C-alpha positions in Angstrom: 88.0 0.3 -46.5 87.1 1.3 -43.0 89.8 3.9 -42.3 88.7 6.6 -44.8 85.0 6.7 -43.7 86.1 6.8 -40.0 88.4 9.7 -40.8 85.5 11.5 -42.6 83.3 10.8 -39.6 85.9 12.3 -37.2 86.3 15.4 -39.4 82.5 15.8 -39.6 82.1 15.4 -35.8 84.8 18.0 -35.2 83.1 20.4 -37.7 79.7 19.9 -36.0 81.2 20.6 -32.6 82.6 23.8 -34.0 79.2 24.9 -35.4 79.5 23.8 -39.0 76.3 22.0 -39.9 76.8 22.0 -43.7 79.2 19.0 -44.0 78.9 16.7 -47.0 78.3 13.2 -45.6 78.4 10.1 -47.8 75.3 8.1 -46.8 75.2 5.7 -49.7 76.8 2.7 -47.8 74.4 0.1 -46.5 76.7 -1.5 -43.9 77.3 -0.5 -40.2 79.6 2.4 -41.2 76.8 3.6 -43.6 74.3 3.5 -40.8 76.6 5.5 -38.6 77.1 8.0 -41.4 73.3 8.3 -41.8 72.9 8.8 -38.1 75.6 11.5 -38.2 73.7 13.2 -41.1 70.5 13.2 -39.0 72.4 14.6 -36.0 74.0 17.3 -38.1 70.7 18.3 -39.7 68.8 18.4 -36.3 71.5 20.4 -34.6 71.6 22.9 -37.5 67.9 23.4 -37.2 68.0 23.7 -33.4 70.9 26.2 -33.5 69.1 28.3 -36.1 65.9 28.2 -34.0 67.8 29.1 -30.9 69.3 32.1 -32.7 65.9 33.2 -34.0 64.5 33.0 -30.4 67.4 34.9 -29.0 67.0 37.7 -31.6 63.3 37.8 -30.8 64.0 38.1 -27.1 66.6 40.8 -27.6 64.0 42.8 -29.7 61.5 42.5 -26.9 64.0 43.5 -24.2 65.1 46.4 -26.3 61.5 47.5 -26.8 60.8 47.2 -23.0 64.0 49.0 -22.2 62.9 52.0 -24.3 59.3 52.2 -23.2 58.7 55.6 -21.5 56.5 54.0 -18.7 58.1 52.2 -15.8 57.7 48.4 -16.5 58.5 45.4 -14.4 58.2 41.7 -15.1 57.9 39.0 -12.5 58.1 35.2 -12.7 55.5 32.6 -11.7 56.5 33.1 -8.0 56.0 36.9 -8.4 59.8 37.5 -8.0 61.0 40.4 -10.1 63.1 39.3 -13.1 63.2 42.6 -15.1 62.9 46.3 -14.5 63.3 48.8 -17.3 65.3 52.0 -16.7 62.1 54.0 -16.0 61.1 51.5 -13.3 64.5 51.6 -11.7 64.4 55.4 -11.6 60.9 55.4 -10.1 61.9 52.9 -7.4 65.1 54.9 -6.7 63.0 58.0 -6.3 60.8 56.1 -3.8 63.7 54.4 -2.0 64.3 56.9 0.8 60.7 56.7 1.9 60.6 52.9 1.5 63.9 52.6 3.5 62.1 54.3 6.5 59.9 51.2 6.8 62.4 48.7 5.4 65.9 49.7 6.6 68.6 48.9 4.2 66.3 48.9 1.2 67.9 49.4 -2.2 66.6 49.0 -5.7 69.4 46.7 -6.6 68.2 44.1 -4.1 64.8 43.9 -5.7 65.6 41.6 -8.6 64.9 38.0 -7.7 62.5 39.1 -4.8 58.8 39.8 -4.7 57.8 43.4 -4.7 54.8 42.9 -2.4 56.6 43.5 1.0 57.3 47.1 -0.1 53.8 48.0 -1.1 51.8 50.2 1.4 48.3 49.1 0.1 46.7 45.9 1.3 45.1 45.5 -2.1 48.4 46.0 -3.9 50.2 43.5 -1.5 47.4 40.9 -2.2 47.5 41.4 -5.9 51.3 41.0 -6.0 51.3 38.0 -3.8 48.8 35.9 -5.8 48.8 34.5 -9.3 46.9 36.7 -11.7 44.2 35.3 -13.9 43.1 38.7 -15.4 44.6 42.1 -15.9 44.0 44.5 -13.1 44.4 48.3 -12.7 44.2 50.2 -9.4 45.4 53.3 -7.7 47.2 53.5 -4.4 49.5 55.8 -2.4 53.0 54.7 -1.7 56.2 56.4 -0.6 54.6 59.8 -0.8 53.4 59.2 -4.3 50.1 58.4 -6.0 50.5 55.4 -8.3 48.3 53.8 -10.8 49.4 50.2 -11.4 48.3 48.2 -14.5 49.3 44.5 -14.1 48.5 41.5 -16.2 49.3 37.8 -16.4 51.9 36.4 -18.7 50.8 33.0 -20.0 52.5 30.5 -22.2 50.9 28.9 -25.2 49.1 26.3 -23.0 47.6 29.0 -20.8 50.0 28.3 -17.9 50.8 31.2 -15.6 54.4 32.3 -16.2 54.4 35.6 -14.3 53.2 39.1 -14.7 54.0 42.4 -16.4 53.3 45.6 -14.6 53.2 49.3 -15.6 53.8 51.7 -12.7 52.3 55.1 -13.5 53.4 57.9 -11.1 50.3 60.2 -11.0 51.5 62.3 -8.1 51.6 65.6 -10.0 48.3 64.8 -11.7 46.5 63.9 -8.5 47.8 67.0 -6.8 46.5 69.2 -9.6 43.1 67.4 -9.4 42.9 68.1 -5.7 44.0 71.8 -6.2 41.6 72.4 -9.1 38.7 69.9 -8.6 36.4 71.6 -11.1 39.1 71.8 -13.8 38.3 68.4 -15.3 34.7 69.5 -16.0 35.9 72.4 -18.2 38.4 70.3 -20.1 35.9 67.5 -20.8 33.3 69.9 -22.3 
């Protein structure tokens, strides 16, 4: 009388542990074994929903990562301590291009060492260092010179559903060629705007 339900419970637990959440469980009994089987049914259902939700969130995060990886603008993401947690390929390339100049002020600098660290120590502008050291409450855009380049940085806070600061996302626009052209042909923008 007890042996068969206990064997069914063992099989069901083994199936649940292997990721099978569609086991048929007899929950008709009203004794201690029946209560255990009902608990097992609840556990199986909850785990099934949690695994499904976890898969959905993983797929969503992979879509976002794929999208960021393929953006044509250099993009970085930092955590709530302003340490870099992500750089797309364009950002890696921009920082590699600037690395020789940065290494003059920061010997041994490499792009690979940036993840997990704040970017602020490498910035030449006081405004930029301040912005990348503190928590953002609003998006901010500013221009500055760094590593023999003219950069326009657009950075904004990343907040969770409760409005808590989770970090920042930053676009790094290399405007070096554009700024050089503006300096060389200062009146050109008046003709193109007309």
